[in-house]
N, C-alpha and C positions, 0 to 999 in steps of 0.2 A: 298600322298605329299610327298616330298623330306625331309625324317627326317634323322638324323645321326644314326651309329650303336650302339650297346650295349654300347660302351664306347664314344660315341659321336663324331663328326667331328673331324679330324686330322689336317686340317689345321689352323695355328694360333691361337691353343688353347690359351685361358687364362691362366695366371700362377697359380701355385698351392700354392705359396708363399704368405701367408696372410701378409699385411704390419702391422708394431707394432704399437699400440694406444699409444698416449701421456698420461701423468699423469693424466690432466683433462679428458681426454675420458675414460680412465680406472676408475677413481673415479665415474664418472657419470653412467657408465655401472653397476658398483658395487651397485650402489643406486637403478638404476631400477631394479636389479635382485632381491634385497631385497624385494622391493616393490611387483612386479609381481610374483613371484615364492613363497615368503615366505606369503605375506599379501593376493594376490589375488587366491593363489592357482594355478598359472597355470601350465600346463603341456604340454608334447609334445605326440602327438598320430600318430605314423607311419610316424614321420617326420624324415628323415636321411639326414644331412647335406653334400653335396658333399665337396671332399678334395681339391676343386678348386675354382676359382671366377665363381660365377653364379648369376642367375636372380631371384628374389622372386615375385610371381604374384599371390596375394591371393584378398580376398574381403576386403571390406574398409568400417568399421561400425563407426569407432570411431576415434578421432584425437590421441587417444592414441595408436593406431594400430603399428605406426612408432617406438614409444618407446619400445613397446612390443618386437619388432624384435631386436631392440638393446641390449634387457635384454636376449633374448634365442638364439642368434645366435653366435657362435664363430667367425667367420670371421668377421672383420669390415665391416659395411655396408654404404651404401649411397642411400637417397632416391630421388625420382624424387617429389617434392613437389610444389604445385602452389606458385607463386611468390608472391602474397598478404599476405602469413603467414609468409614471413620474414620482413615486416613491423611492425609486432605485438610486442610489448616490451616483453623482455624476452624469449618469444617464437622464436622470430628471431634470437636471440643471440644463441641459442639452435640449431635451424636449420643450422646455419653456419657451424656447427661443424660435421653434419650428412648429409644435404640435398643439392640437386642440383634445383635452382629456375627454374621453368617452366611457361613460359607465356602461358596461357590457349587462345582458340578460333581460335589458328593458330597452324600449325605443327611447334615446336620448334626444330629446325635442331641443334642450339647450344647446348641445353640441352642434347639431343640424343649424341652429339659428346662428351660430358663431362662425360656422363655414360659409353660411350664405352670406353674411357680412363680410366675410374677409373676401368672397367672390366680388363683391360689391366694391372693395376697395382697391382691386386689381390683382390680387394673389390668385396663384393657382392653390388649388385644393386637391389632395390625394386622399381617395376612398377605397380602400382594399376590399373587393367586393364580397370575400368570405368572412371578411372581420377576424381573421386569425391567421397564422402562418400555416401551410400545408402545401404539400408537393402534387396533390391531388386536387384538381378543379373540380368541386361539386357545384351545387346551385349557389347562386351569389345573392345577397342582399339587396333592397332595392335603394340604398342611401343615395349611390351617384346618381340614378335616373330621378330620385326624387328633387335633387339638387338641380338638376339639369332643368326639370320642368318649373322648378320655383324661380330660377335665375336667368333662365335663358343662355347660360354658359354651357359651352360643348362639351361633351367627354371624348377624352381622347383614351381609347382602349389600347394595351398592349400586353407585353409581357417580358419578363427579364430572364434570359435564357444563358447557360453558362455557369462558371464556379467563380466564388469569389476567392481568388488567391492569385498571387503573382502569374503573369501572362495566362489568365485562366480562360482565355477566349469569352469573356465575359461580355454580353450584348443587351442593349434595351431595344426592343422591336415594337414599333408603331403600327396601329391599323388608322383605317379611315375614322374620320371624326364621326361620333353619333350624336345628333341633336334631337332634342324632345320638346315638342310644342307645349307651351303653358296650358293648352287646353286639354293636354293628354288628361284621361281618367284611370282610374285605379288599373283597369284591365289593359289599356294601352301602356302604361306604365310597367306592368307586370311582362307584357310583350318586349318592352324594350330592354328590359333586365335580362331576359333570355338571349336577345340578339347581342347584347354588350357581353356576356359569358359565352357567347359562341365566337366572337371575335378574339377575346381573351385566348381562348382555347387555341385558335388557329395559329396565333402569333405563338404561343407556347409549344405548339407541336413540331414548329421549325428546330427547335432545339434536338428532338427525337430524330427527325428526318436527318438532321446534320451529324448525329452521332452514329446512325445507320449507314450513311454513305462513306 
């Protein structure tokens, strides 16, 4: 499959300069870090954040996943989230600060265009590969790979393992970055999506191996 080199594609790379957070966003992130890192004992395992805009693609088991990302990643982040969530009181207010609404059931080109623009501005963008919460990792959609080919941004595969509760052995595991060349055709992007899901499954399996040991 057409993948980028060790340092990724050179065409129109996303900016390495991260945008500054506003006062409210900094306060929210501080509170989230206090909860996830101190109360839940969240830790990073093999996860290295790229020094440039990137795409996060991991398993999605809980509505808390997106807020965990806000807590652990240094780079400001935007999520692709289903549009229905924006109509929920309080949750919708929070999401408008961190998320891009996606209309499900049809390819939402406007949401992908906004995600592409966010990457160009220096944000990280989170794309849940299955598009919904599930403890079973089935086939993934191609949104993350599509954005990677369009922008030259790397995809960071990984998995959230453990439980969301005090001292729940919560971990965020990262795999090697996946680069997709801008020249990748539909077949190459499909193969890259299969490879992406394989890396996510490998990280998620670490939770089961730990439980069995």
